[in-house]
N, C-alpha and C positions, 0 to 999 in steps of 0.2 A: 148688273154691272157690265158696261161696255168694255170690250177687250180688243186687242190687236186681231185683225182678220188675216186669214191666209196662213201659210206655213210659218212656224216659229222655231224650227229645229236648231238654228245657229243664231245666237244673240250676241251682238257686240255691245258691251257696256263701256261707255266713255267716262272715265274717271274712276280712280281707285281710292276715293274717300270712303267714309263710313257708309253713306247711302249706296254707293256703287258696289262696295264689297258685300253689304247685306243683300242687295239685289242679286248679285252673282251667286251667292250661296243658296238663296231661295230658288233661283232658276236651275242651278245644278241639281238641287234636290228634287225638282220636278222633271228631271231627265233631259234638260236642254244642254246643248253644247255652248260654252260661253268663252268669249275672248274679251279680256279687259284691256283697254288701251289707256295708258296714263302718261301725261306729258312729263311728270317728274320721274326720278330714277328709282322710286319706291312708293309704297302705299302710304296713305294718310290723308291727303288732301288738306283740309283745314287742320286736322289732327296730325300735323307734321312734326319734324324733329330737326334741330340744329345742334351740332356739336361745336362748342366754342371753348377753347383752352381747357379741356378736360371736363367741362360742364355739359350735361345732356339736357337740352332745353326743349320742352313741349311748346310748340308755337301756336297751339289752338286751345281747345277746351281744357279746363283743369278740374271740372266737377263731373263725376260719373254717378248717375242715378239710374234706377231701373235696369240693372245689368241683365235681368232675365230676358230683356228684349234682344240683347246680343246673343245670349244663350240660345234663343229661339232660332237665330240665323245659323249658328253652328249645328243645332239639332237637325236642320233641314238636310244636311249631308251626313247625318249619323255621327256627328262629332259633339264635343262639349267645350264650353268656354273654359272650364277649369283645367283642361288639358293644355291650353295655350297661354292662359293669363292667370296670374295669381292676384286675387283681389284682397285688399285689406279694408275692412270697414272702418270708417272714421268716427271716433268718439272723442270730442264732440264733432258734429258735422261742420259747424262753424263756431267761431268766437266773435261775438259782436261787441264793439267798443264804441262808446258814444262821446259826443263833444263835451258832456258834463263830467267826464271822468269815470262814469259807471260802465259796467260791462256784464255780459252773461254768456254762458255757453249754450249753444243751440243743440239740443239732443233730439235724435229721432225716436228714441225710446220714450213712450208716453209718460211713464212714471218718473223717469229721470228729468224730463222736461217740466213736468208739473211741479216737481220739487224745486227746480231752478227758478221757475217763474214765481213761486211762492217766496223764495229767498229774495228775489230781485224786486218784486212789486207787490207782494202781499197775497193773502188768501182769496180775495175777490177776483183778482186777475188770474190766479191759478185755476179757479173754477171756470172762469171765462175761457181759459186755454183748453180745458177739457171739452167744453162745448164746441170750441173752434175746431179742435182736432176731429171730433165726430162729424162736423159739417164738411171739413175737407175730405174725409173719407167718403161721405155720401156724394159729394160733388164729383169725385173721381169715378165712382161707380156709375153715375149718371152720364158721364161724358166719354169715357175711354172707348167703349165699343161702338157707340153710335156716331160720335162727332170727331174723334181723333183717329182711331184705328179703322178707317173706312175709306173707300174710294167714292167720291161724289161725282155723279153725272148731272145732277139737277138740284137746285135749292129745294125742290119739293120733297127730297129725301129727308129734309129736316122735320117734315110733318109726321111725327112719330110720338108715341106716349113718352119716350125719353125726353122730348122737348118740353113737355108739360112738367115732367119731374125736375128738369133743370130750372124751369121758370119758377116752380114752387120753392126751390132752394134759393131763389134770389140770384140766379146766375146771370140775369140780364140787368141787374143793378150795377152800381159802381163798386169797384173792388175796395177802395179805401173805406167807403161808408159801410160796406158789408162786414169787413174785418172789425170795424169799430163797434159793431153790435155785440161782439164777443169780448173784446179787450179794449180798454180805453187809454192805457198808458201809451203815449205817442212813440216811445222807444220800442215797445213790443210791436206796435202796429207796423213799424218799419221792417222789423224782422220777417213779418209775414206778408209784406206787400212789395218789398224792393224787387222781387222777381218779375214784376211787371216790366222792368227795364229790359229783360230778355225779350219781351214781346214788342218792345219799342213804343210803349204807351205809358203815360204817367198813371200812377195808381188812382188818382182822382178822376181820371177819364176812362181807365181800363174797365172792361166788363168784369164783374165778379167771377165769371166763369174761369178767368185766367188764374184764379187762386189754385187751380189744379197744378200749376208749376210749384207753388208753395207746398202742396202735398208731396210732390216728388222730392223737394229739398229738405223738408222738415218732418216728414212722416215716414216715407218709404225707405229712407236710408241713403247714405252717401258713401262711396267707395273710392279707393285709389289703387290703380294697378301697379304692381311692382314693375319697375322699369319705366314708369311714367305712362301718361295717357296714350302715348304713341304705341304702347304695347298692344292695345286693342286692335287697331287696324293691321298691325304686323301679324297678330295671331289670326285674324280673319283672312288675310291674304294667304297665310300658310295653309289654313284649312281649305280654302278654295283651290289652291294649287294641288293639294293632295286629292281633292275630289275631281280633278281633271280640267280645271280652268286653264286657259292659256293667257299669259300676261305679256303685254308689249310695253316695256318700260321706256322712258325717254322718247315717247312717240306721241306726236300731237296730231289730232284729227283736224284736218283743214277743209274737208268737203264731204258732202253726202251725195252719193251718186243715185239719182232718182229716175224712175220711169214708171208710167202707168200708176201714179199715186203711191208708189212704194219706194223706200230706200233699198237699193240692191247691193250697195257696197259703201264702206267708208274709205275715204282717201286720207293718207297720212302725209305729213310734211316731207317725208323721205321719197315720196312718189309711189309708195306701195299702196295697193288697194286691198281691202279685206272684204270679200263677199259675205253677205249676211242675209238672214231672213227677217230680223227685227233689230232695232237699236234702242238702247236706253241711254239718254243723255243726262249725266249728273253734274255737268259743268254749270257755271253761273248762268242765270237766265239770259243775259245779253249775249253770251257766247253761244248758247243753244239757239237763240233766235237768229244769230248771224249764220250759223250752219244751216238752219232751216230756210233762210232767205227772207224771213218776215217775222214780226212780233204780232201776237194776237191783239185784236182791238179791245180796248177797255174804255168804259165811260169816262174814267178819270185816270190820270197818271199814277203809277205805283208809287207808294210812299215807303221809305226805307227807315229802318231802325237807327238810333244813334250809333255812332262809331265808338272807338276806344283808342287810347294811347296805352301801350303796354311796355313797361320797363322790365326786362329780364336782367337780373343782377346776380352775378356770382360773387359771393362775398367771403371774407375771411372770418366773419363773425355772424352771430344771429342774436335774437332777442327773446328772452324767456316768455314774454307776454304774448308771443305769436302762437296760434294754433296752426294746424295744417292750412285751414282757410280762416282768415280773419277779415271781418267786415268792419272797416273803420269809417263810421258815419260822421259827416260834418254836422254842424248845427242846423244848416238850412235843409229844407226838404222840398216843399212845393216849388220854391224858387229854383231849386236844382233842376227839376224836371222841366220847368219853363225854359231854362237856359238850354237844356239838351235837346228839346224837341220843338221849340217855337222861336225863341229869340236868336238861337244859334251862337250864344256866347259860351265861352269856356266856363266850367264850374267855378264860381267865386268862392264856394265853401265846399270842397269836394268830398264825396263819399267814394271810398276805394275798396277794392278787393285785393288783399295781400295773401298770396299762396306760398307756402314753404314746402315744396315736395320732398326736400331732403329730411323733413321730420319723420317720414315713413320709409324713405329709400335713400340712405346716405350715399349709395353708389352712383347717384346722379351728379355728384360733384367730386372733385379730388379729395383725398383724405384731409379731414379737418376743415373743409370748406362747406359752404352752404349755398343754396339756390333760392332766390326769392323772385316772385312774379308779382308785379304791381300793376293792376288794371285800373285805369282812370277813365270812366265814360266821357265821351266828348260828342259834340254835335257832328252829324255827318256832313259831307261836303255840299249837300243840297241846301242846307240851312245855315251852316257855319263856314269857317275858313275853307277855302278851296284846297284841293290836294297840293297844288303848287305852293300855296302860302305856308304849308307845313314844312317845307324845306328849310326855311329860316325859323319858323315858329317852334319846330320840334325840339331843338337843343335848349331853347329858353324854357320851354314847358318842362322838359326833363329836369332842369336845375330847380325850377319852382316846386316840382313834385318831390324831389329829394329833400328840399328844405322843409316841405310840409310833413314828410315822414319823420324828420328829426324833431319837429315841433310836437309830433304826436307820440314821442317816446322812443323812437328808434335812433337813439343817440349814436353818432359816429357812422351813420349809414354811408355818407359820402366817402369818408376815409376808408371804409371797409370794402368798397367795390373793387374787385380784381378783374372781372370781365363783365361786359354788359352788351345788351342788344336792345335798342329802342325801336319800337314799331308804332307808326302813326298812320293817320288816314292816307298820307302819301303812299305808304307801302301797301296798304290794303287796296288802294286804287290801282297800283302797279300790278297787283295780283289779279286784277279783273273784277274786284268787288264793286258793284254799283254804289254810287254815292260815298265811296270810300268807307263802307261799313262792312265788317265781317259778319254782321248779324242779319243781313239780307232784308227781305221785304217785311215790314212791320205787321203786327197782328191787330190792325184795326178791324172793326166789324166787317168792313167792305173788303177785307183781305184775309178772311178766315173761313175755314170750312169750304163750302161750295163756291165761295166768292174769291178764294185764293187762286192764283194761276193753276190751272188743272194739269194733271200729269199725263193725260192722254191728248196727244197733239191733233188738232183738227186739220183736215186737209191732207194728211199723210196717214196711210193705213197702218203703219208698223213702227211708229216712233213714240216713245214714252219718256217722260221726264221724271227725275228723282232728285232729292236734295232739299235744302232748307228753303228754297224759293218757291217750292210747290207744296202739295199736300203731304203731311199735315202742317209742317212749319219748322221753326228754328229750334235747335238744341239736340244734344246727343240722342236722347230717347226718340225724338220725333224723326230725325233723319234715318235712324235704324228702321222705324216703321215705314218711312217713305220708300226705302229700298224694297221692303216686303210688298208694299202696295203696288209699286211699279212692276215687280215680278208677277203679281197676280193679274195685272193688265195684259201681260204677255201670255201667261199660261192658262188664263181663264179659270184658275183655281178659286175655290170659295174664299171669301174674305176671312182671314184668320184673325177675327176680332177678339177683343178681350172679353172673356166671360167670367174670369176670376175677378172678384171685386176688390181684392187687395193685391199688392205686390207680394211675391213669395217672401217667406221669412228671411231675415238677414242671415247670410251665410256666415259660418265660422271664418276666422281669419285665415286667409290663404285658400278659401274655397269660394267658388262662384255660386250664384243662386241655382236651385235645381232646375233641370230642363222642364219647361212647361209642356203639358199635353195639349192636344188639339182642343180639348174642351176647357183646359185651364190655362190658356195663354193670355196673355193679355194682348206728351211724350216728353219746356226744354230745360236743360239744366246747364 
């Protein structure tokens, strides 16, 4: 593994999102002095927080899987996740509702899910689910250590027996077709393939290897932190602070001072300079490239994942049919992905994710009130409406979205809204997200593994990238891994790859997963 050369005693980490905080913790654990510079007034990055009329709104991810990866970062400084964050396992992980009026609960416990599939679709599909679950577990074992939790320097690193194992499992076939070998009910197939949207690829075109995301969502377990998802970066920042990290809040890095092929200091908008021995950039790729003065050459332009419209609604009521996470599928499927990724049209028959965090933490809303997060995927600004068009389009789309929710059984939703925050590609673009998408660079084959933008910057001896735009990719588990991999580029430490073939057992309510050992440690959700 190639690493930063020369001294690395003092490292500046730019950005206090999940990848930057994970990187900082791993660097601190390796004995480095760390300064974290963040343009916002607190930690979180994408996993931010907005207070609105007594409602505490998570502005980023709502699904937490593989919490032992966060615990691994805490363990680097001799700390534990459960000292900072109380985790509640979600049962069910999701509730799926279909256009024909049917529904099922998605359990991560194998026996419970088998029984639910049998009730929903009969014994043949239940047997197929058992086989599918075993396949997902084997797929995870084949991928995690060699293809996800690893630093790539060359595509030739793929030439390993694990590649043959992955091929034998059908990992290079098409996701939808491979899922269909186990279960034939089209509703069930959606439950185990909608995760391809996280990767920015339609299930009919995505590699079957991306079913590893379905493993995280439907097998390994789903949790919710008390206090909301923002509690995770807050806890990580507290642990890093206790371990000696320095934090510069409300400070924007505007320049990198370079000489003899190395960055010698970072310059802040205030005029201050921070001398350093190495730099980890966790900002968006375009921002990182601006600081570096150039973007690396690629044979073809980077493609980005679809974007999303998110309606955060603080309401005076809720609806008993909603679980913590509810997948509300429209009747269309293949046409939906065609609209999102190719034609650039808004979903004509939308599939939505509705999250109700107050179902597990009522304290996120005023007494007797509720908080709902409605995510509607939409085309990014490269293929769909421009960011500027969303200035007028956004309010109209919001009204249509609310009307659609009411048609799907959330009667009185419009009248029940007391506070709301609408986020569209216009807002994502204003935050610096390329193509107006918070989901970054898509996971096409040409943008995955050794072909994804690499985290070790060429032409500068001591700069490393971290975050969802680089290795290994998008999602909470993968950006936590990204921070660890970036730290390894600095410290030269051995790759802390996954050798445990399963995620740790689900913790009891209020407890995090046990701290992994070096041999038993083991990314989007």
